[in-house]
N, CA, C and O atoms as a Maestro MAE file, in Angstrom:
{
 s_m_m2io_version
 :::
 2.0.0
}

f_m_ct {
 s_m_title
 :::
 protein
 m_atom[328] {
  # First column is atom index #
  i_m_mmod_type
  r_m_x_coord
  r_m_y_coord
  r_m_z_coord
  i_m_residue_number
  s_m_chain_name
  s_m_pdb_residue_name
  s_m_pdb_atom_name
  i_m_atomic_number
  :::
  1 25 136.768 77.694 83.641 1 A "MET " " N  " 7
  2 3 137.668 76.769 84.230 1 A "MET " " CA " 6
  3 2 136.837 75.849 85.179 1 A "MET " " C  " 6
  4 15 135.952 76.282 85.918 1 A "MET " " O  " 8
  5 25 137.205 74.544 85.089 2 A "THR " " N  " 7
  6 3 136.471 73.547 85.944 2 A "THR " " CA " 6
  7 2 137.489 72.922 86.905 2 A "THR " " C  " 6
  8 15 138.624 72.623 86.534 2 A "THR " " O  " 8
  9 25 137.035 72.734 88.167 3 A "ILE " " N  " 7
  10 3 137.888 72.061 89.120 3 A "ILE " " CA " 6
  11 2 137.494 70.614 89.232 3 A "ILE " " C  " 6
  12 15 136.326 70.289 89.445 3 A "ILE " " O  " 8
  13 25 138.503 69.719 89.084 4 A "VAL " " N  " 7
  14 3 138.271 68.256 89.252 4 A "VAL " " CA " 6
  15 2 139.209 67.778 90.330 4 A "VAL " " C  " 6
  16 15 140.201 68.442 90.632 4 A "VAL " " O  " 8
  17 25 138.900 66.604 90.929 5 A "THR " " N  " 7
  18 3 139.711 65.988 91.948 5 A "THR " " CA " 6
  19 2 140.371 64.735 91.380 5 A "THR " " C  " 6
  20 15 139.692 63.926 90.746 5 A "THR " " O  " 8
  21 25 141.626 64.558 91.581 6 A "ILE " " N  " 7
  22 3 142.389 63.366 91.110 6 A "ILE " " CA " 6
  23 2 142.234 62.281 92.181 6 A "ILE " " C  " 6
  24 15 142.480 62.551 93.356 6 A "ILE " " O  " 8
  25 25 141.840 61.088 91.811 7 A "SER " " N  " 7
  26 3 141.652 59.959 92.692 7 A "SER " " CA " 6
  27 2 143.030 59.390 93.199 7 A "SER " " C  " 6
  28 15 144.075 59.835 92.724 7 A "SER " " O  " 8
  29 25 143.035 58.464 94.109 8 A "GLU " " N  " 7
  30 3 144.310 57.811 94.603 8 A "GLU " " CA " 6
  31 2 144.998 57.145 93.446 8 A "GLU " " C  " 6
  32 15 146.226 57.066 93.427 8 A "GLU " " O  " 8
  33 25 144.263 56.671 92.496 9 A "ARG " " N  " 7
  34 3 144.826 55.926 91.304 9 A "ARG " " CA " 6
  35 2 145.253 56.912 90.194 9 A "ARG " " C  " 6
  36 15 145.707 56.480 89.134 9 A "ARG " " O  " 8
  37 25 145.116 58.177 90.421 10 A "GLY " " N  " 7
  38 3 145.519 59.149 89.369 10 A "GLY " " CA " 6
  39 2 144.427 59.412 88.374 10 A "GLY " " C  " 6
  40 15 144.706 60.002 87.330 10 A "GLY " " O  " 8
  41 25 143.185 59.009 88.628 11 A "GLN " " N  " 7
  42 3 142.100 59.230 87.675 11 A "GLN " " CA " 6
  43 2 141.390 60.519 87.979 11 A "GLN " " C  " 6
  44 15 141.356 60.967 89.125 11 A "GLN " " O  " 8
  45 25 140.817 61.121 86.948 12 A "LEU " " N  " 7
  46 3 139.981 62.222 87.151 12 A "LEU " " CA " 6
  47 2 138.724 62.101 86.262 12 A "LEU " " C  " 6
  48 15 138.717 61.359 85.280 12 A "LEU " " O  " 8
  49 25 137.700 62.819 86.614 13 A "VAL " " N  " 7
  50 3 136.437 62.720 85.844 13 A "VAL " " CA " 6
  51 2 136.382 63.992 84.935 13 A "VAL " " C  " 6
  52 15 136.558 65.120 85.395 13 A "VAL " " O  " 8
  53 25 136.125 63.736 83.602 14 A "ILE " " N  " 7
  54 3 135.918 64.769 82.662 14 A "ILE " " CA " 6
  55 2 134.487 65.239 82.780 14 A "ILE " " C  " 6
  56 15 133.584 64.414 82.640 14 A "ILE " " O  " 8
  57 25 134.217 66.516 83.028 15 A "PRO " " N  " 7
  58 3 132.822 66.957 83.246 15 A "PRO " " CA " 6
  59 2 131.932 66.559 82.085 15 A "PRO " " C  " 6
  60 15 132.353 66.521 80.929 15 A "PRO " " O  " 8
  61 25 130.650 66.254 82.440 16 A "GLN " " N  " 7
  62 3 129.651 65.779 81.500 16 A "GLN " " CA " 6
  63 2 129.528 66.730 80.316 16 A "GLN " " C  " 6
  64 15 129.414 66.275 79.177 16 A "GLN " " O  " 8
  65 25 129.545 67.949 80.539 17 A "GLU " " N  " 7
  66 3 129.349 68.977 79.439 17 A "GLU " " CA " 6
  67 2 130.431 68.793 78.374 17 A "GLU " " C  " 6
  68 15 130.142 68.845 77.178 17 A "GLU " " O  " 8
  69 25 131.675 68.578 78.807 18 A "ILE " " N  " 7
  70 3 132.757 68.339 77.871 18 A "ILE " " CA " 6
  71 2 132.668 67.033 77.160 18 A "ILE " " C  " 6
  72 15 132.915 66.943 75.958 18 A "ILE " " O  " 8
  73 25 132.291 65.952 77.950 19 A "ARG " " N  " 7
  74 3 132.172 64.623 77.348 19 A "ARG " " CA " 6
  75 2 131.099 64.641 76.321 19 A "ARG " " C  " 6
  76 15 131.286 64.047 75.259 19 A "ARG " " O  " 8
  77 25 129.965 65.290 76.557 20 A "SER " " N  " 7
  78 3 128.912 65.385 75.546 20 A "SER " " CA " 6
  79 2 129.329 66.116 74.322 20 A "SER " " C  " 6
  80 15 129.064 65.677 73.203 20 A "SER " " O  " 8
  81 25 129.986 67.240 74.519 21 A "LYS " " N  " 7
  82 3 130.374 68.101 73.400 21 A "LYS " " CA " 6
  83 2 131.400 67.433 72.488 21 A "LYS " " C  " 6
  84 15 131.383 67.646 71.276 21 A "LYS " " O  " 8
  85 25 132.281 66.639 73.054 22 A "LEU " " N  " 7
  86 3 133.356 65.955 72.293 22 A "LEU " " CA " 6
  87 2 132.984 64.457 71.997 22 A "LEU " " C  " 6
  88 15 133.804 63.715 71.457 22 A "LEU " " O  " 8
  89 25 131.779 64.044 72.348 23 A "ASP " " N  " 7
  90 3 131.285 62.703 72.118 23 A "ASP " " CA " 6
  91 2 132.228 61.680 72.717 23 A "ASP " " C  " 6
  92 15 132.614 60.709 72.066 23 A "ASP " " O  " 8
  93 25 132.607 61.923 74.021 24 A "LEU " " N  " 7
  94 3 133.491 61.004 74.711 24 A "LEU " " CA " 6
  95 2 132.641 60.010 75.515 24 A "LEU " " C  " 6
  96 15 132.000 60.369 76.503 24 A "LEU " " O  " 8
  97 25 132.655 58.810 75.080 25 A "VAL " " N  " 7
  98 3 131.829 57.736 75.681 25 A "VAL " " CA " 6
  99 2 132.755 56.670 76.289 25 A "VAL " " C  " 6
  100 15 133.958 56.636 76.031 25 A "VAL " " O  " 8
  101 25 132.180 55.858 77.053 26 A "LYS " " N  " 7
  102 3 132.947 54.739 77.707 26 A "LYS " " CA " 6
  103 2 133.632 53.880 76.651 26 A "LYS " " C  " 6
  104 15 133.038 53.450 75.662 26 A "LYS " " O  " 8
  105 25 134.923 53.655 76.921 27 A "GLY " " N  " 7
  106 3 135.713 52.863 75.911 27 A "GLY " " CA " 6
  107 2 136.451 53.684 74.876 27 A "GLY " " C  " 6
  108 15 137.354 53.186 74.204 27 A "GLY " " O  " 8
  109 25 136.063 54.960 74.747 28 A "ARG " " N  " 7
  110 3 136.652 55.806 73.724 28 A "ARG " " CA " 6
  111 2 138.180 55.987 74.076 28 A "ARG " " C  " 6
  112 15 138.546 56.184 75.235 28 A "ARG " " O  " 8
  113 25 139.005 55.914 73.067 29 A "LYS " " N  " 7
  114 3 140.437 56.135 73.262 29 A "LYS " " CA " 6
  115 2 140.819 57.575 73.034 29 A "LYS " " C  " 6
  116 15 140.246 58.259 72.186 29 A "LYS " " O  " 8
  117 25 141.776 58.024 73.786 30 A "LEU " " N  " 7
  118 3 142.266 59.443 73.589 30 A "LEU " " CA " 6
  119 2 143.776 59.482 73.522 30 A "LEU " " C  " 6
  120 15 144.471 58.740 74.216 30 A "LEU " " O  " 8
  121 25 144.261 60.353 72.681 31 A "PHE " " N  " 7
  122 3 145.641 60.704 72.732 31 A "PHE " " CA " 6
  123 2 145.784 61.708 73.900 31 A "PHE " " C  " 6
  124 15 144.958 62.610 74.045 31 A "PHE " " O  " 8
  125 25 146.779 61.555 74.684 32 A "VAL " " N  " 7
  126 3 146.952 62.508 75.772 32 A "VAL " " CA " 6
  127 2 148.341 63.123 75.695 32 A "VAL " " C  " 6
  128 15 149.346 62.413 75.711 32 A "VAL " " O  " 8
  129 25 148.389 64.436 75.612 33 A "ASP " " N  " 7
  130 3 149.644 65.214 75.582 33 A "ASP " " CA " 6
  131 2 149.845 65.836 76.925 33 A "ASP " " C  " 6
  132 15 148.979 66.559 77.417 33 A "ASP " " O  " 8
  133 25 150.964 65.571 77.523 34 A "PHE " " N  " 7
  134 3 151.318 66.244 78.745 34 A "PHE " " CA " 6
  135 2 152.461 67.286 78.449 34 A "PHE " " C  " 6
  136 15 153.540 66.896 78.004 34 A "PHE " " O  " 8
  137 25 152.233 68.495 78.680 35 A "SER " " N  " 7
  138 3 153.208 69.540 78.445 35 A "SER " " CA " 6
  139 2 153.685 70.073 79.797 35 A "SER " " C  " 6
  140 15 153.045 70.934 80.402 35 A "SER " " O  " 8
  141 25 154.821 69.543 80.258 36 A "GLU " " N  " 7
  142 3 155.339 69.982 81.586 36 A "GLU " " CA " 6
  143 2 155.858 71.357 81.570 36 A "GLU " " C  " 6
  144 15 155.807 72.031 82.599 36 A "GLU " " O  " 8
  145 25 156.350 71.821 80.489 37 A "GLN " " N  " 7
  146 3 156.901 73.180 80.399 37 A "GLN " " CA " 6
  147 2 155.832 74.233 80.533 37 A "GLN " " C  " 6
  148 15 156.036 75.245 81.204 37 A "GLN " " O  " 8
  149 25 154.728 74.019 79.924 38 A "GLU " " N  " 7
  150 3 153.624 74.983 79.905 38 A "GLU " " CA " 6
  151 2 152.655 74.743 81.025 38 A "GLU " " C  " 6
  152 15 151.806 75.590 81.306 38 A "GLU " " O  " 8
  153 25 152.761 73.627 81.658 39 A "GLY " " N  " 7
  154 3 151.870 73.304 82.774 39 A "GLY " " CA " 6
  155 2 150.446 72.996 82.316 39 A "GLY " " C  " 6
  156 15 149.498 73.186 83.078 39 A "GLY " " O  " 8
  157 25 150.287 72.522 81.078 40 A "THR " " N  " 7
  158 3 148.949 72.201 80.619 40 A "THR " " CA " 6
  159 2 148.846 70.734 80.224 40 A "THR " " C  " 6
  160 15 149.856 70.084 79.954 40 A "THR " " O  " 8
  161 25 147.629 70.219 80.192 41 A "ILE " " N  " 7
  162 3 147.348 68.854 79.745 41 A "ILE " " CA " 6
  163 2 146.302 68.985 78.619 41 A "ILE " " C  " 6
  164 15 145.280 69.650 78.789 41 A "ILE " " O  " 8
  165 25 146.570 68.348 77.478 42 A "THR " " N  " 7
  166 3 145.636 68.389 76.369 42 A "THR " " CA " 6
  167 2 145.134 67.027 76.056 42 A "THR " " C  " 6
  168 15 145.947 66.126 75.847 42 A "THR " " O  " 8
  169 25 143.826 66.803 76.008 43 A "LEU " " N  " 7
  170 3 143.253 65.534 75.608 43 A "LEU " " CA " 6
  171 2 142.681 65.709 74.184 43 A "LEU " " C  " 6
  172 15 141.885 66.605 73.904 43 A "LEU " " O  " 8
  173 25 143.135 64.802 73.307 44 A "ARG " " N  " 7
  174 3 142.621 64.842 71.918 44 A "ARG " " CA " 6
  175 2 141.944 63.513 71.606 44 A "ARG " " C  " 6
  176 15 142.623 62.486 71.641 44 A "ARG " " O  " 8
  177 25 140.662 63.468 71.306 45 A "PRO " " N  " 7
  178 3 139.996 62.236 70.941 45 A "PRO " " CA " 6
  179 2 140.593 61.648 69.671 45 A "PRO " " C  " 6
  180 15 140.930 62.371 68.733 45 A "PRO " " O  " 8
  181 25 140.718 60.336 69.657 46 A "VAL " " N  " 7
  182 3 141.168 59.597 68.491 46 A "VAL " " CA " 6
  183 2 139.943 59.345 67.597 46 A "VAL " " C  " 6
  184 15 138.910 58.865 68.065 46 A "VAL " " O  " 8
  185 25 140.072 59.666 66.348 47 A "ALA " " N  " 7
  186 3 138.972 59.436 65.421 47 A "ALA " " CA " 6
  187 2 138.840 57.919 65.151 47 A "ALA " " C  " 6
  188 15 139.829 57.295 64.767 47 A "ALA " " O  " 8
  189 25 137.701 57.332 65.331 48 A "PRO " " N  " 7
  190 3 137.506 55.921 65.096 48 A "PRO " " CA " 6
  191 2 137.802 55.684 63.574 48 A "PRO " " C  " 6
  192 15 137.433 56.520 62.749 48 A "PRO " " O  " 8
  193 25 138.443 54.587 63.217 49 A "VAL " " N  " 7
  194 3 138.869 54.229 61.863 49 A "VAL " " CA " 6
  195 2 137.646 54.242 60.957 49 A "VAL " " C  " 6
  196 15 137.730 54.719 59.826 49 A "VAL " " O  " 8
  197 25 136.529 53.737 61.416 50 A "LYS " " N  " 7
  198 3 135.291 53.734 60.560 50 A "LYS " " CA " 6
  199 2 134.905 55.138 60.141 50 A "LYS " " C  " 6
  200 15 134.462 55.333 59.009 50 A "LYS " " O  " 8
  201 25 135.052 56.096 60.990 51 A "SER " " N  " 7
  202 3 134.676 57.450 60.654 51 A "SER " " CA " 6
  203 2 135.566 58.066 59.567 51 A "SER " " C  " 6
  204 15 135.179 59.042 58.924 51 A "SER " " O  " 8
  205 25 136.757 57.493 59.367 52 A "LEU " " N  " 7
  206 3 137.685 58.031 58.381 52 A "LEU " " CA " 6
  207 2 137.447 57.440 57.020 52 A "LEU " " C  " 6
  208 15 137.984 57.931 56.027 52 A "LEU " " O  " 8
  209 25 136.637 56.376 56.953 53 A "ARG " " N  " 7
  210 3 136.456 55.669 55.692 53 A "ARG " " CA " 6
  211 2 135.781 56.640 54.664 53 A "ARG " " C  " 6
  212 15 134.708 57.189 54.914 53 A "ARG " " O  " 8
  213 25 136.470 56.821 53.493 54 A "GLY " " N  " 7
  214 3 135.949 57.647 52.453 54 A "GLY " " CA " 6
  215 2 136.164 59.172 52.575 54 A "GLY " " C  " 6
  216 15 135.638 59.962 51.792 54 A "GLY " " O  " 8
  217 25 136.946 59.538 53.575 55 A "PHE " " N  " 7
  218 3 137.109 60.970 53.743 55 A "PHE " " CA " 6
  219 2 137.936 61.632 52.635 55 A "PHE " " C  " 6
  220 15 137.892 62.852 52.472 55 A "PHE " " O  " 8
  221 25 138.672 60.850 51.894 56 A "LEU " " N  " 7
  222 3 139.441 61.401 50.779 56 A "LEU " " CA " 6
  223 2 138.709 61.237 49.456 56 A "LEU " " C  " 6
  224 15 139.223 61.635 48.411 56 A "LEU " " O  " 8
  225 25 137.535 60.667 49.489 57 A "LYS " " N  " 7
  226 3 136.732 60.397 48.322 57 A "LYS " " CA " 6
  227 2 136.522 61.711 47.485 57 A "LYS " " C  " 6
  228 15 136.116 62.741 48.023 57 A "LYS " " O  " 8
  229 25 136.792 61.640 46.249 58 A "GLY " " N  " 7
  230 3 136.597 62.794 45.406 58 A "GLY " " CA " 6
  231 2 137.847 63.732 45.322 58 A "GLY " " C  " 6
  232 15 137.842 64.701 44.564 58 A "GLY " " O  " 8
  233 25 138.865 63.440 46.076 59 A "THR " " N  " 7
  234 3 140.105 64.230 45.938 59 A "THR " " CA " 6
  235 2 141.049 63.518 44.986 59 A "THR " " C  " 6
  236 15 141.099 62.288 44.945 59 A "THR " " O  " 8
  237 25 141.807 64.313 44.209 60 A "PRO " " N  " 7
  238 3 142.688 63.704 43.253 60 A "PRO " " CA " 6
  239 2 143.811 62.901 43.971 60 A "PRO " " C  " 6
  240 15 144.295 63.271 45.041 60 A "PRO " " O  " 8
  241 25 144.184 61.799 43.322 61 A "SER " " N  " 7
  242 3 145.271 60.972 43.898 61 A "SER " " CA " 6
  243 2 146.613 61.703 43.741 61 A "SER " " C  " 6
  244 15 146.746 62.615 42.925 61 A "SER " " O  " 8
  245 25 147.612 61.278 44.550 62 A "VAL " " N  " 7
  246 3 148.874 61.873 44.518 62 A "VAL " " CA " 6
  247 2 149.492 61.638 43.130 62 A "VAL " " C  " 6
  248 15 150.169 62.514 42.592 62 A "VAL " " O  " 8
  249 25 149.259 60.469 42.565 63 A "ASP " " N  " 7
  250 3 149.785 60.134 41.223 63 A "ASP " " CA " 6
  251 2 149.208 61.135 40.204 63 A "ASP " " C  " 6
  252 15 149.945 61.643 39.359 63 A "ASP " " O  " 8
  253 25 147.926 61.415 40.277 64 A "HIS " " N  " 7
  254 3 147.290 62.355 39.387 64 A "HIS " " CA " 6
  255 2 147.860 63.766 39.482 64 A "HIS " " C  " 6
  256 15 148.107 64.444 38.485 64 A "HIS " " O  " 8
  257 25 148.059 64.174 40.751 65 A "MET " " N  " 7
  258 3 148.624 65.477 41.008 65 A "MET " " CA " 6
  259 2 150.066 65.603 40.496 65 A "MET " " C  " 6
  260 15 150.434 66.635 39.934 65 A "MET " " O  " 8
  261 25 150.902 64.533 40.695 66 A "LEU " " N  " 7
  262 3 152.244 64.581 40.176 66 A "LEU " " CA " 6
  263 2 152.269 64.620 38.631 66 A "LEU " " C  " 6
  264 15 153.084 65.349 38.066 66 A "LEU " " O  " 8
  265 25 151.441 63.893 37.966 67 A "ARG " " N  " 7
  266 3 151.370 63.867 36.534 67 A "ARG " " CA " 6
  267 2 151.028 65.246 36.001 67 A "ARG " " C  " 6
  268 15 151.595 65.712 35.013 67 A "ARG " " O  " 8
  269 25 150.049 65.913 36.706 68 A "THR " " N  " 7
  270 3 149.600 67.268 36.278 68 A "THR " " CA " 6
  271 2 150.756 68.210 36.407 68 A "THR " " C  " 6
  272 15 151.026 68.969 35.477 68 A "THR " " O  " 8
  273 25 151.475 68.199 37.551 69 A "VAL " " N  " 7
  274 3 152.566 69.091 37.824 69 A "VAL " " CA " 6
  275 2 153.722 68.831 36.779 69 A "VAL " " C  " 6
  276 15 154.327 69.780 36.281 69 A "VAL " " O  " 8
  277 25 154.000 67.572 36.474 70 A "ARG " " N  " 7
  278 3 155.070 67.294 35.475 70 A "ARG " " CA " 6
  279 2 154.650 67.716 34.082 70 A "ARG " " C  " 6
  280 15 155.492 68.154 33.298 70 A "ARG " " O  " 8
  281 25 153.388 67.600 33.754 71 A "ARG " " N  " 7
  282 3 152.905 68.029 32.460 71 A "ARG " " CA " 6
  283 2 153.040 69.574 32.334 71 A "ARG " " C  " 6
  284 15 153.451 70.087 31.294 71 A "ARG " " O  " 8
  285 25 152.695 70.271 33.386 72 A "GLU " " N  " 7
  286 3 152.809 71.760 33.423 72 A "GLU " " CA " 6
  287 2 154.271 72.146 33.345 72 A "GLU " " C  " 6
  288 15 154.589 73.134 32.683 72 A "GLU " " O  " 8
  289 25 155.155 71.442 33.968 73 A "GLU " " N  " 7
  290 3 156.585 71.773 33.962 73 A "GLU " " CA " 6
  291 2 157.174 71.569 32.560 73 A "GLU " " C  " 6
  292 15 157.980 72.382 32.105 73 A "GLU " " O  " 8
  293 25 156.758 70.436 31.840 74 A "ARG " " N  " 7
  294 3 157.129 70.205 30.498 74 A "ARG " " CA " 6
  295 2 156.690 71.350 29.596 74 A "ARG " " C  " 6
  296 15 157.478 71.859 28.799 74 A "ARG " " O  " 8
  297 25 155.455 71.745 29.722 75 A "ARG " " N  " 7
  298 3 154.925 72.829 28.886 75 A "ARG " " CA " 6
  299 2 155.706 74.093 29.155 75 A "ARG " " C  " 6
  300 15 156.031 74.804 28.204 75 A "ARG " " O  " 8
  301 25 156.019 74.409 30.367 76 A "SER " " N  " 7
  302 3 156.774 75.572 30.659 76 A "SER " " CA " 6
  303 2 158.167 75.496 30.102 76 A "SER " " C  " 6
  304 15 158.666 76.505 29.602 76 A "SER " " O  " 8
  305 25 158.804 74.398 30.157 77 A "ASP " " N  " 7
  306 3 160.152 74.198 29.555 77 A "ASP " " CA " 6
  307 2 160.080 74.378 28.085 77 A "ASP " " C  " 6
  308 15 160.971 74.993 27.499 77 A "ASP " " O  " 8
  309 25 158.996 73.840 27.420 78 A "GLU " " N  " 7
  310 3 158.894 73.987 25.985 78 A "GLU " " CA " 6
  311 2 158.678 75.418 25.554 78 A "GLU " " C  " 6
  312 15 159.144 75.839 24.495 78 A "GLU " " O  " 8
  313 25 157.968 76.162 26.381 79 A "ARG " " N  " 7
  314 3 157.730 77.638 26.117 79 A "ARG " " CA " 6
  315 2 159.034 78.338 26.212 79 A "ARG " " C  " 6
  316 15 159.330 79.196 25.380 79 A "ARG " " O  " 8
  317 25 159.858 78.002 27.221 80 A "LYS " " N  " 7
  318 3 161.158 78.691 27.400 80 A "LYS " " CA " 6
  319 2 162.088 78.426 26.218 80 A "LYS " " C  " 6
  320 15 162.830 79.316 25.803 80 A "LYS " " O  " 8
  321 25 162.054 77.221 25.680 81 A "ARG " " N  " 7
  322 3 162.896 76.818 24.556 81 A "ARG " " CA " 6
  323 2 162.460 77.572 23.283 81 A "ARG " " C  " 6
  324 15 163.294 77.863 22.426 81 A "ARG " " O  " 8
  325 25 161.161 77.889 23.156 82 A "SER " " N  " 7
  326 3 160.692 78.488 21.894 82 A "SER " " CA " 6
  327 2 161.026 79.916 21.811 82 A "SER " " C  " 6
  328 15 160.705 80.568 20.817 82 A "SER " " O  " 8
  :::
 }
 m_bond[327] {
  # First column is bond index #
  i_m_from
  i_m_to
  i_m_order
  :::
  1 1 2 1
  2 2 3 1
  3 3 4 2
  4 3 5 1
  5 5 6 1
  6 6 7 1
  7 7 8 2
  8 7 9 1
  9 9 10 1
  10 10 11 1
  11 11 12 2
  12 11 13 1
  13 13 14 1
  14 14 15 1
  15 15 16 2
  16 15 17 1
  17 17 18 1
  18 18 19 1
  19 19 20 2
  20 19 21 1
  21 21 22 1
  22 22 23 1
  23 23 24 2
  24 23 25 1
  25 25 26 1
  26 26 27 1
  27 27 28 2
  28 27 29 1
  29 29 30 1
  30 30 31 1
  31 31 32 2
  32 31 33 1
  33 33 34 1
  34 34 35 1
  35 35 36 2
  36 35 37 1
  37 37 38 1
  38 38 39 1
  39 39 40 2
  40 39 41 1
  41 41 42 1
  42 42 43 1
  43 43 44 2
  44 43 45 1
  45 45 46 1
  46 46 47 1
  47 47 48 2
  48 47 49 1
  49 49 50 1
  50 50 51 1
  51 51 52 2
  52 51 53 1
  53 53 54 1
  54 54 55 1
  55 55 56 2
  56 55 57 1
  57 57 58 1
  58 58 59 1
  59 59 60 2
  60 59 61 1
  61 61 62 1
  62 62 63 1
  63 63 64 2
  64 63 65 1
  65 65 66 1
  66 66 67 1
  67 67 68 2
  68 67 69 1
  69 69 70 1
  70 70 71 1
  71 71 72 2
  72 71 73 1
  73 73 74 1
  74 74 75 1
  75 75 76 2
  76 75 77 1
  77 77 78 1
  78 78 79 1
  79 79 80 2
  80 79 81 1
  81 81 82 1
  82 82 83 1
  83 83 84 2
  84 83 85 1
  85 85 86 1
  86 86 87 1
  87 87 88 2
  88 87 89 1
  89 89 90 1
  90 90 91 1
  91 91 92 2
  92 91 93 1
  93 93 94 1
  94 94 95 1
  95 95 96 2
  96 95 97 1
  97 97 98 1
  98 98 99 1
  99 99 100 2
  100 99 101 1
  101 101 102 1
  102 102 103 1
  103 103 104 2
  104 103 105 1
  105 105 106 1
  106 106 107 1
  107 107 108 2
  108 107 109 1
  109 109 110 1
  110 110 111 1
  111 111 112 2
  112 111 113 1
  113 113 114 1
  114 114 115 1
  115 115 116 2
  116 115 117 1
  117 117 118 1
  118 118 119 1
  119 119 120 2
  120 119 121 1
  121 121 122 1
  122 122 123 1
  123 123 124 2
  124 123 125 1
  125 125 126 1
  126 126 127 1
  127 127 128 2
  128 127 129 1
  129 129 130 1
  130 130 131 1
  131 131 132 2
  132 131 133 1
  133 133 134 1
  134 134 135 1
  135 135 136 2
  136 135 137 1
  137 137 138 1
  138 138 139 1
  139 139 140 2
  140 139 141 1
  141 141 142 1
  142 142 143 1
  143 143 144 2
  144 143 145 1
  145 145 146 1
  146 146 147 1
  147 147 148 2
  148 147 149 1
  149 149 150 1
  150 150 151 1
  151 151 152 2
  152 151 153 1
  153 153 154 1
  154 154 155 1
  155 155 156 2
  156 155 157 1
  157 157 158 1
  158 158 159 1
  159 159 160 2
  160 159 161 1
  161 161 162 1
  162 162 163 1
  163 163 164 2
  164 163 165 1
  165 165 166 1
  166 166 167 1
  167 167 168 2
  168 167 169 1
  169 169 170 1
  170 170 171 1
  171 171 172 2
  172 171 173 1
  173 173 174 1
  174 174 175 1
  175 175 176 2
  176 175 177 1
  177 177 178 1
  178 178 179 1
  179 179 180 2
  180 179 181 1
  181 181 182 1
  182 182 183 1
  183 183 184 2
  184 183 185 1
  185 185 186 1
  186 186 187 1
  187 187 188 2
  188 187 189 1
  189 189 190 1
  190 190 191 1
  191 191 192 2
  192 191 193 1
  193 193 194 1
  194 194 195 1
  195 195 196 2
  196 195 197 1
  197 197 198 1
  198 198 199 1
  199 199 200 2
  200 199 201 1
  201 201 202 1
  202 202 203 1
  203 203 204 2
  204 203 205 1
  205 205 206 1
  206 206 207 1
  207 207 208 2
  208 207 209 1
  209 209 210 1
  210 210 211 1
  211 211 212 2
  212 211 213 1
  213 213 214 1
  214 214 215 1
  215 215 216 2
  216 215 217 1
  217 217 218 1
  218 218 219 1
  219 219 220 2
  220 219 221 1
  221 221 222 1
  222 222 223 1
  223 223 224 2
  224 223 225 1
  225 225 226 1
  226 226 227 1
  227 227 228 2
  228 227 229 1
  229 229 230 1
  230 230 231 1
  231 231 232 2
  232 231 233 1
  233 233 234 1
  234 234 235 1
  235 235 236 2
  236 235 237 1
  237 237 238 1
  238 238 239 1
  239 239 240 2
  240 239 241 1
  241 241 242 1
  242 242 243 1
  243 243 244 2
  244 243 245 1
  245 245 246 1
  246 246 247 1
  247 247 248 2
  248 247 249 1
  249 249 250 1
  250 250 251 1
  251 251 252 2
  252 251 253 1
  253 253 254 1
  254 254 255 1
  255 255 256 2
  256 255 257 1
  257 257 258 1
  258 258 259 1
  259 259 260 2
  260 259 261 1
  261 261 262 1
  262 262 263 1
  263 263 264 2
  264 263 265 1
  265 265 266 1
  266 266 267 1
  267 267 268 2
  268 267 269 1
  269 269 270 1
  270 270 271 1
  271 271 272 2
  272 271 273 1
  273 273 274 1
  274 274 275 1
  275 275 276 2
  276 275 277 1
  277 277 278 1
  278 278 279 1
  279 279 280 2
  280 279 281 1
  281 281 282 1
  282 282 283 1
  283 283 284 2
  284 283 285 1
  285 285 286 1
  286 286 287 1
  287 287 288 2
  288 287 289 1
  289 289 290 1
  290 290 291 1
  291 291 292 2
  292 291 293 1
  293 293 294 1
  294 294 295 1
  295 295 296 2
  296 295 297 1
  297 297 298 1
  298 298 299 1
  299 299 300 2
  300 299 301 1
  301 301 302 1
  302 302 303 1
  303 303 304 2
  304 303 305 1
  305 305 306 1
  306 306 307 1
  307 307 308 2
  308 307 309 1
  309 309 310 1
  310 310 311 1
  311 311 312 2
  312 311 313 1
  313 313 314 1
  314 314 315 1
  315 315 316 2
  316 315 317 1
  317 317 318 1
  318 318 319 1
  319 319 320 2
  320 319 321 1
  321 321 322 1
  322 322 323 1
  323 323 324 2
  324 323 325 1
  325 325 326 1
  326 326 327 1
  327 327 328 2
  :::
 }
}
């Protein structure tokens, strides 16, 4: 556990060790979840859009998956009829 001080403007400093580990640099945007019921604060870094480019490459499209499922359903129905 790390102790930090909140400034008059409500700011706090994230310790260097955590900033380095999570690659938090100046200008980086974060989603911030405040959970009042549990008394916790969760900071989640937003993935830069450029880093998401191509992350689905090589995975089947939804259209392809639906066609495959429908084809298998038709085969199953035909077997039941036979």
